[in-house]
C-alpha positions, 0 to 999 in steps of 0.5 A: 197265672192260674192252673185252670182255664175254661175251654169251649166244648170241653169245660174247665181244663188244667194247664201243667206248670211248665206250659202256663206261660204259653197259655196264660190268663190273658191268652184266649184258648179256642178249641178246633175239633176234627170237623174244622181242622181243615179251616187252616186260615181260620186257625192261623188267624186265631194264632196271629191274633194272640190266641192258642189253638187247642186241636182234637181229632185225627192226628194226621190232620193235626200234623197238617195244621202244625205244618201249615203254621210252621210254613207261615211262622214268619207272620207269627214272629212278633207273637212268638217273640212276646211268648219267648220274652214272657217265658224268659222273664219267668225262668231263671235259665233261658237255656231251659226253653224249648225251641220257639216255633209255631208248635209252642202255641198249638196244643191238644188235650187229654181227658181227666183220665189222661187219654189224649183226644187224638185219633189214634191215641198213642200209648202214653200212660201216666201222661200227666206225670210225664209232663212233670205233674203229680198224678192228681194235680188236674183234680180230674179235669182234662189237661192241655199240652203242646203238640210238640210235647206229644211229638217228643213223647211219641218219639221217646217210645221208639227210642229204646236203650238196650240193657244187656245186663237185664236182657231187655231194653228201656225207654227214657222220656223227656228230662229223664237220664237215658241208661246209656252207661253200661259201665255204670250198670256193670258196677252196680251189678257187681255191687249188688252181687257182692252185697247180697251175702249181707242181706236178709231174706225179704230184704227191704231195699230203697232206690233214691233217684230211680230215673229210668228204673234201670237200677230198680230192675237190676236190684229185682233181678240180682236180689230176686231169690231173696224176695227183696221188696224194692221201693223207688222214688225220684224228685221228678214225676216224669222219672217216676212215670218212666220207671213205672212204664219200664217196670210194667213192660220189662219185669216179671217181678212187678209185685216186688216193686213199689213206686213211691210218689215223686219227692226229694230224697227221702220225703216220700218214705213213710215215717219210721221205715228203715231199709237193709239197702239203699241205692243212690246213683248220685249226681256227679257233676259239681255245677248248677243244674240249668234245667230239669234234664240236668238234675240227675247229674248236676249237684252244685257244691255237692249239696245233694249228696251232702243232704243225702248223708245227713238224712240217710242214717234215719232210714237205714237199719243198724246193719244196713248197707248203701250202694253209692254211684259216683264219677270223677268227672269233676276232678279229684277234689270233688272225689276227695270231698265226697269221701270226706262227706261219707266219713263225716257221716260215720260210714266206712267204705267196704269196697269200690267197684270201678270202671274206666270210661273214655271221654270226648273232652280234649283235656281229659281222655278218661274218667272213672265210674265208681260204686261204693259199698258203704256201711255204718262204722262201729262206734268205739 
């Protein structure tokens, strides 16, 4: 499947990877502008014939088209099922698919700068990253995304998560772990306050896996009088974009934060750069991630945390420290294995900051969240 397709009246458009099964090479695209959004039967006829409708114009009228298609979706059932089978065949995990409906084949587009061509345009900066692409993936071309995705992003703007430790609230866009666990935040706050005395003025700090940006903002708050410079990255572009969004709306110290490109673990860190402190809230569920949303918490065979400790010595200054978040959700064996990984990598545990939290599982009522303060062991 190609990433770029022609669209009448618009030109070449980019289709983000996660939507290419919906608008593959053999599916005709047709652009319906504000002037013909009222021609519901014409739009529906195009959908029924196997096409994708790209809508632009008044948002209220676009929603009317969506509602009309949903009311008649039984007539689209064979088309939707074909799309579903194609997506299931191309994805290793069928559960990762969004709910199949008429909204999957109704799309809109943003211009090359990321401004949605709907009126009024929502305040959704970093839009291409929020749908899982690097910011230059579209090569300056307009890009498509489903109406359902726009609805989810708009809803995410209204769903805020209060963070008492920061005296603010944050948002979490799709696939980004929401900052619900106040206990985790409290453990990291305790860890940052304890470790601060070991850090130099203008300390260099890195957060691996920044997610919503909560811990990045917490590091700025707790280490602000050191004028610490905080760098942050994440595997997912949508997480980097979420952190950037939360930083710009929440922080008075944005000049101290640098967002690195989306990349795995340390891949985005410039060669030879080392840090006084590295923060990592590691995935703590020892099982395979079934979709992008689970990547923040699932770590099959503890492979991610193992690779972290294989690589972290190359990015830590000799006197540097690590704050590592974890939980015993996968049992004592996983926790013991983690501590073996830490020890085998040559690190010692200076202290642990722990909170007990209630679970909703019948077989286990309590779990423990831990933040380890680590430093390199002295060689004999």
